[in-house]
N, C-alpha and C positions, 0 to 999 in steps of 0.2 A: 279217269280216262279208261275207255274200253280197251280190251286186249287187241282188237282189230286196229283201232286208231293208234295204239302204242306201237304195234308192229309196222304200220305204215310210216309213222314218224321215224322209227329206227332205221327203216330202209332209206328214207330220204336223208337222214343224217349220215349214214354210211356212204351214200353216193356223193354227198357234198365233200366229205373228208377225202374220199378217193380222188375226186377231181382236184382238190387243193394240193394233195401230195404230189400229183403228177406235174403240176405247174411250178411248185416251189423249188427254189434252188437249195443246195445243201446248206448254205449259210443261213437261209431263212428257217430251215428246219431246226438247225442248231439253236437259232434265236428263240424258237418256241420252247426250248428246254431251259431257257435262262430267265430267272426272276430278278428283276432289277429293283434297287432301292430308290424310293422317292424322297427320302429325307436327306437333310444336309449332311448327316454323319455317314451316309451310305458310301461304300467304296465304289471305284469304277468311274467311267465317264458319265456325263449327264444323261439322265433318263431319256430326255427328248432326242438326243443324238442316237442312242441305241434303238429307240422305237422307230425312228425315221428310216433307218436302214434295215428294219425287220429283225433286229437283234434282241427282241424281248417278247416273251409270251405272257408275262405277268408282272405286276408292280406291287410292292409292299412298302410298309413304313410310310404310308401317306394317308392322311385323313382330311381331304379337302375336296368337296363336291365339285367346285368349279375347276380345280386342277384335274380331276378325273376326266371331265369332259374335254379339257384341252389336250390331254395326253391321248385320249381315245380318238380325237379328231386327227391327230398326227398318224396314229396307227391305221385308221380307216382310209384317210385321204392321201397320205404321203409314203407309207411303207409299200414295198413292191407288190405284195399280194392282198393288202387291205384287211389283214386278219385282226379282229378285235382283241383287246387286252382283257385279262382277268385282274381285277383289283382286289387285293387280299389284305387282311388285318386280323390281329388277335382280338376277336370279340368273344371273350371267355364266359362272362356272366352278365352281359348287357352291353348295349351301345351307348345310348344316352340315359335311358332308364336302367339302373343297375339292380341286379337281382342278387340273392345270396350266392356266395361262392359255391362252386360245384360240390365241395365236401359237405357244405351245409345243405344243399339241395338233396344230396344223398341221405342226409339225416331225416328228411321227411318220410323216407320209405314209401314214397308215393310218386310213381313215374309221371303222373300228370303235372307235378311241380316243375321238373326240368323241361318237359315238353312245352308247356304253356309259356314258361319263362323264355326259352330259347326261340320260340316262335315270335315273341315280341322283339327280342334282340335282332332276329333276322329281318323283321319288317322295318325296324329303324335303320339297321345297317344298309339294307338294300335301298332305302329312300335316300341315304347319303351317297350312294353310288358304288357301294362295295358289292362284290359278287361271291366272296369266299372268306370264310372264317377259319382260323387255325384252331379248331375245337370240334368235338370234345377231346379232352385229355383222358385217356383210358388206362393210365398206368396204375396197376395195383400197388399199394404201398403199405408195408407192415412195419415201417420204421418211422415213427413220428418226428424224428430229427430231420428228415428230408424236407426241405422247404416247399417242394412242389406237391406235397400231399394235399395242399389246399385246392389244387386244380382238379383232383380226381374224386373218386367215389369211395375211397377208403380201402379196406383190407380184404373184402370178400368178393370173389369172382361172380357169384350169382347175383348179388345186389348190384355190383358194378355193371354187369351185363344188361340188367334191366334199365339202369340209368343211361348206359351208352345208347341203347336203342331209342330211348325216349328223347335224348338230346339230338340224335340224328334226325328223328322225325320232326322235332321242333325246328331245327335249322332248315331242313330241306323240304319238308312237307311230302306230298305224294308226287309232285311234279317239279323238277328243278327249273322248268320254264316259267313257273309262277313268279311274278314280279315282286312278290313280298317274301321271297325265300332266298337263301344263300347256300352255297356249297358247304358241306361239313367236311372236316378233316380229322380222321382218327389218328391220334398221336399219343405217345411217341413209340413207334414200333421197333423193338419191343424189349421190355425188361428194365426200363429206365428207373422205375421206382425201387429197384433192388440194389442200388449203388452201394458199394462198400461203406459201412459205417454211417449210412444216410447222408454221405457227402455228395453234393451235387456234382455231376459229370464223371464221378469216379467209376472204375470198371464194375461189371456185373458178371457173376458166375452163377449159372443156373443149370440144374439138370434138365433133361428134356421132359421129365415127369413134372417138375415145377412149372416149366414153361407152358406145357400143354394143359395142365390141370388148373393152374392159377393165373398165369399172366395172359395167355392168349384168348380165353373166352370172351372178355369184353370186346376185343377187336373183331372176333368172329361174329358177335352179335351185331356190331356195326355193319359188317359186310352183309349180313342176312337182311337188314332193313334198307340196303341200297346206298350206303355211304359212297360218295363219288371220289374222295381223295384220301390218301394216307400221308403221314409225315414220319420219316424215320427218326430214330433217336440218336443222340450225340455219342453215347458211350460205347466202349467195347462190350460185346456180348460174347463171353467165352473166348476172348482174345481176338475177335474179329469185329471191327467197328460196324455198328448197325447200318451205317450209311452205305457200306459196300458189302453187306451180308447177303449172299445169294440164297442161303438157307431160308432166311426170313422173307426176302423180297421176291424170290422166284418160287422156291419149293413150297413154302407154306401159303403165302398170299396169293400167288397166281395159280400154281399147279393144283394145290389141295383145295383152296377156297373158291377158286374161279373168279377172283376179283378182276374187273376189267376197267377200273378207273385208273388214276395216275398217282404216283408217289412223288412228293417233294421232300428235299432234304431239310433238316433244321438249318438255322442260319450259319452260313459259311462252312457247313459240315463236310462238303465234298473236299474242299481244300484242306480241311483239318485232318484228313486221313494221312497227310504228310507229317503233321505234328505227332499223330498217334503212332507213326512208324509202320503204317500199313501200306504206304506208297512212298517210293523214293523221291518223287517230285510231283508237280501238278499234272504233268502229262499222264503219269501212271495213276494218279488219283482220279482223273477224268475217265480213264479206261476202266478202272475198277468200278467206279460208280455206274457207268453206262452198262457194263457187262452184268452188273448185279441187278439191273432193272430199275435204277433210280431215274425217274423221268425228268425231274426238274431240279436244277441247282439253285438253291436260295442264296443268290448274291455273292457267291465266291468267284464267279466268272471263270471257273475252271473249265466248264464245257465250252464256253465262248472262245477261250484261248486255245483249246486243244482238240475239240471233237472233230472238226473238219479235217485237220491234219491227220488224225488217227484213221479216218476213212481213206484219205488219199494214200497213206502208206500201207494200207491193207490190214491194220490191226482191228478195224471195224468195217462192217459193210454198211452201205446206205440203207439197206433193208432193215438192219438193226436200229438205225436212227429212226426210220419210218415207224417201226414198232413202238418206239418210245414217244414219238410225236403224236401218233394216232389218237390215244385217249385224251390228250390235251385238246386237240381240235374237236374231238367228239363232244366233250363236255361243253365247249363253247357253243357248238351248234345246238346241243340239247337245251341250253339255257336261252336260246333265241337271240344271242348277242350279235349275230350277223344282221338280223333284221332290226333289232332295237339296241344299238350299242351305247346310247347316251342315257343319262338320268335327268329327269326334270329337276332343275335346281331350286324350284319353289316347293318341292314335295316334303323335304325333311322337316321344315318348321311346322307343317301341318301334322305330320305323323307323330313327332315327339310331344306335341301338345295334347294328344289323346288322353283323357283322364283315366281310361281303363288300363293304360300301361302302368301307371303308378299304383292303381288298385291291385293289379296282378303282382307287382313287386311286394306290396304289403302282405298280400295273401301268401305268397311264396315264403316270405320271411317268417310269418306266424307258423306255418306248417313245418319249417325247418328247425325250429328251436327245440331244445331238449331240456326238460326239467330234471336236474341231477339230484336235488335234495329238497325236501319240503317237510321237515320235522314239525309235527303238531299242526299241519295244515295251515301254516302261517300265510302262504299264498293261496289265493289272490289277496292283494292288499285292498283296504277300504279307500274309497275316493274322498272320504271325509277327513282325511288327515290334514292338519293345519300347517305343519312345518316339516319339510323334507329337505335333506341335504343330499346332493348328488356329487359323489367324489370319484376321482380317478383320472389318469392321464389320457384315457380314450373316451371318456364320457361325452366330450363335446368335440370330438374329432370326426370331421366328415370323411377324411381319408381312411381312418380305421373302420368306420361304419361301412363304407362302400367296399373296402378290402383291396387285396392285391390284384395285380394283373388288370388294371384299367386299360381301356382303349387308348391307343396312342393319341395324345393331345386332349384327352378328356379333362374337363374342369369339374372337380368334386362339387356335388350339390345335394348331399344326403341330409335327411332329417336325423340329427344325432339323438342319442339316448336322452341327453339333457333336454333337448327341444321336444322330444316326444312326451316326456314326463310333464313338462310345463304345459303342453297342449292338453294333456289328459287331466291336469289338475288346475284349472283356471282360477280357482278360488283359494288355492294354497300358496304359501310362501315356499318357493323352491329355490334354494341357494346352491351354489356350486363352487368347488375348488378342485383344481387338477391334481394337487400334490406334486411331488418331484417328477421331473420328466423321465421318460424311458427312451433309450436309444440303443442302436446296435453298437457293439464294441468295435467292430470292423465295418466301415461303410460299404454299401453296395454301389456298384457302378450304375445300377438302375435308378438311384435316387434322383439325380438331376434329369435323367432321360425320361423316366416314366412318371415320377411323382410331380414333376413340373415346378419344383421349388428348390431353392438352395438349402444345403445342410446348415442348420443354425448352429451357432457356437454352443458348446456344451455348458450346462449350468455349473457354476462354481459350487464348492461345498457349502458356502454360505447361502447361496441362492436356493440350493436344494433343501437345506434345512428350513429356510424361511417358507418355502412352499409346503413343506411337511407340516410345520406348525400352523400355517394358515388353514390347511385342510382339517386339522384337529379342532381348531377354533370354530370352523364352520360346522363340524359335526356336533360340537357341544351345544350349539344353539338350536338343534333340530330335534324333532320328536322321533323321526325315523331316518335311517341312513341307507341309501342305495349306493353301493360301491360298484363302479364299472371299471374292471381291470382286464388286462390281457396283453395283446401285442399291437403294435402299429402295423399299418398295411405293408410296410417295407420289411417287416420281420418274417414274412412268409412269402413263398413264391420262388421264382428262379433266383439262384445265387443267395439263398436265404436259409441254408441249413443251420442247425444249432446243435451244440454238444449237450446242452441242458434243456430240460423242458419246464424249468421253474418259471414263475412269474418274473419278468425282467425288472431290473432296477430295484427300487425300494418299495414295491407295491405290497408285498407280503408284510413288510415291516409296518407300513401304514395301516394295513388291514388289522393287524394285531393291536395296534395302538387305538384304533377306533373301537374295536370290540371291547377293549378294556374300559371304555367309557360307560359300559353297562346299558347302552341303548339298543333298540332293535336294529340289526344290520342285515341287509340282503345283498347278495352278490350276483352281478351280471358279468358274464365273460364275453369279450369280443376278441376272437382269435382265429387263426387259420390252421391250427393243428391242435392235437391233444396237449393239455398242460398238466403238469404234476402239482396239483393244488392240494397236497396232503393235509396241511394244517387247516385249510378252509373246509375240506370235506369232513373234518371232525368238529369244527368249531362254529361254522356258519350254518344255521339251520335251513336256509333256503338259497339254492344256487340254480341259476338259469344259464345254460349254455346257449348264447345267441349267435355264435360264430361271427362272421363278417356279413351282416344281413342285407346290405344294399341300400338303395336310395330311400326306401321307406322303413329302414331298419329301426330307427328310433321310435317311430309310431308303433311298429309291430312289437317291440320290447314292452312299451307301455301297455299295449293291448293285453299282453300276457300277464304282466305284473299286476294289473288292476282288474283282471277277470273278464275282459271283453273278448278274449280268446282263450281256449284251453290248450296247453301244450300237449302235443301228441307225437313229437319226433322221437327217434331212437338213435343211438350212437352207431355210425357206420364204421367206427374204428375204435380199437381198445385204447383206454387212457392208462398209460403206465404210471407207476409211482415214482420212477426216476428215469431220466433220459438214458442212463446206463443199462436199463432193463430192455431197451429196444434192440432188435425187433421183438415185439410182443403181440401175439394175435391169438384168436380163439381156436382156429382150426389147426391145432397141433396134433401130431401123431401120439398115440399112447406109448409110453416107454415101458421098459421092464420094471420100472419103479413108479407106478401111476400116482397121481397126486392124491387119490383117495385111499391109498393103501396104508396099512399100519406102519410099514417101513418107509413111508414117504420121505424122500430126501428133498428138502426145500430148495435145492439148487444153489442158492446163495446162503452163506452162514451169517451174513450181516443184514438180513431182512428178507421177508417173503416177497417173491416176485409176482404174486397174484396181482391182477389189475386193480387200479383205483376204481375205475368204472369199466365194465365189460362191454364188448361188442353187443349191440342190440338192446342196450339198457336205456330206459327213459321212463319217467313218471308222468302222472296226470293229476289234475285236481279232482278226479273222480276215481272210482275203483271198478275192476272188471273181474268177471268169473268165467273160466273156461270149463266146459262140461260136455258130457255125452260125446266123447271122442269116438269116431268110427273110421275103420280102415276097410276098404273094399275087398282086400284079399290078404290072407296071412302070409302067402308066399307068391313070389313072382319069378319068372325066368328072365334071363338076359334079354334085353330089348323090350320087355313088357313094362307096363306102367300100372300104378294103383292110385286110388283117390283117397284122400284123407279129409274128413269133415269134422268140425267141432262147433259147438254152440258158444257164442260169446255174449255175455250179458253185462250191461252196465249196472252195477249194484249200488252206485252212488246217487247223488241228487242232482248232479250237473251233467249236461251233455258233454261228450268227449270222444276222442278217437283212441282206438287201440290198434296195434299192429300184431296180427297173428303171424307167428314165425314157425316154419316147419324145418326141422333139422333131421338129418339121417346119420347113421353110423354103421359101418361095415364091421361085423363081429370078427370075421377072419377072411383071409384071401391070400393069394400069392403076393400081392402088393399090400402093404399096410396102408391104412387110410386115416384121416384125422378123427379125433374124438367126436367131433360134430362137424357137419357141413350143412350150411343153409341151402335148402332146395325148394323153398316156397315162402311167400309172404303176401299179406294183403292188409292194407290200412283200411279200417272200417269204422263206422260210427254206430255202435249198437244202441238200440233203444234202452232207456232206463226201465228197470224192472223192480217192482216192489215185492218183497217176500210174500206179502199177503195176496199178490196178484197171481192167479193160476193160468192166465192166458199166455200160453207159450208162443203165440204169434208175435209177441213183443220182443222175443229174442231174435237176434240176428245170427245167421250161420256165417 
């Protein structure tokens, strides 16, 4: 869109919003600040009744194209001012076609992966009638025990900022009026990933230095590429709930960054300020939320019940309400919802049938996987193998393959690792045994709500042992064994923090027993967070981190294992040796007793705290050489920049990708800085170069 055309559109939008605000009643304005729930479990009166009287600006927890049109018709034809609704849902890593979880996409170190993936997610979601996704999640997390680490980009603000911008571009495109795009929502603002002990929802205490240098950069990157909405976080930040935090929502977001979109609370979070002790009652919670700049209340109905009265009694002015309503109306106008409020109910089936969507899912999964170990070049495997055993409780699980945070009402339909291997080896005998089940010790309230299935009765000790022995017998009859271990989908995500990072259940016990058979064993991990696989890291020669890879995950795993794709991903987060070592991250400040000094204190006397696998680590089936490093200047002044160039050569026999990573370190200054900080990266595919070949043109810079 040209600058002139954009300016004209902005003027038209502003005029429309001004006209609407002049004719709307105070109650209607408050209604635009209210997000109603469309699901049976939603609190409050029926959505239809609220919409009819102009008491709703948005609807969530609904995934029904026909119902979207029915509710929109009420809003357009029966509400006082005929203002269209925004339909919102958590579309975190795919709508119908599921992509690798965000942590996995960050492991690609390739912003094209989240951008392409989320553009497909947006196209499918918009075809279903959705306008707005509650993503991307931009919380930096350095404590792998936190369950929601799976939704973010890991521990580093530079990498996370690149992934944040890519996801926003994928969801929104260049123009939010595009009928194949949805509004993005940068969440959770801010600091949520630093909860005490990695425990979900617990308080966060951060210095302003940590906040500005580590936590805020991905959110600023989202603002810089035009993200239209933000979501606040649940927890207290330095003793003030993020939901009512004027420092975050006004000083930083509005005043410093110039954000002109709108902010929605997390679910019920405005009312939760009473529970947190920040407000004495719902009236005061509404006042604190509105004064802090919280535009939309997600289904706690605290604004609906109190905002008009607050204006009438003089605690708020109607102009303050107008200020909060304006960006909501603006985004609806920018999306063209006044002109085209309805969705074609025949469109979704056509869109989700597009074969290129599954192809993109497979490509994204391939690029997200990280080769952690490959002693002796055992991978890739030969397709001539005759008997392969695939073992493990997640090997044939569609839920574990697609991962946590599925779209509300989604039916799992992934290609599992077992299915992918069988498709790759049509002439081999591929047997399978799950081994003993794995399950959470304490159930999640999400299990019935999000997973769509009842919690099964726990295996008895006898049943567990029978499953263990069945897996061993299956392994004994095979030539090669592929173990697929890790976590189920419900073991990561919201309300899924862990005290331990060990393999759940009897998985390591089974792995040891299978290795004792003396046959070739290969390990594939399906998981939503780093795991402490210490024994495997020493005893399994080939380990592939596949994360939760999505709809085409099983095919992508098989592509990697059997050499049709070469792994090139790198870890976006440190793998600790123990959960008790968390938080563990690479960008630590140098202490008075550095780790490389003769007087090095190992910090713990009962084991080294060094990572099992460090940030940025990942192997390939080929090898690379870095040479001819050049820096444009030896010294720079504050505000200046320099260029760093290096030649990267593929010195092996296979095509493959490498990620060039640039780190900096401040030798001294008034504020100490980390030992290393990532400040540049690029995933490249260097040409293969033979030593006898003197043509430097085959090298890639």
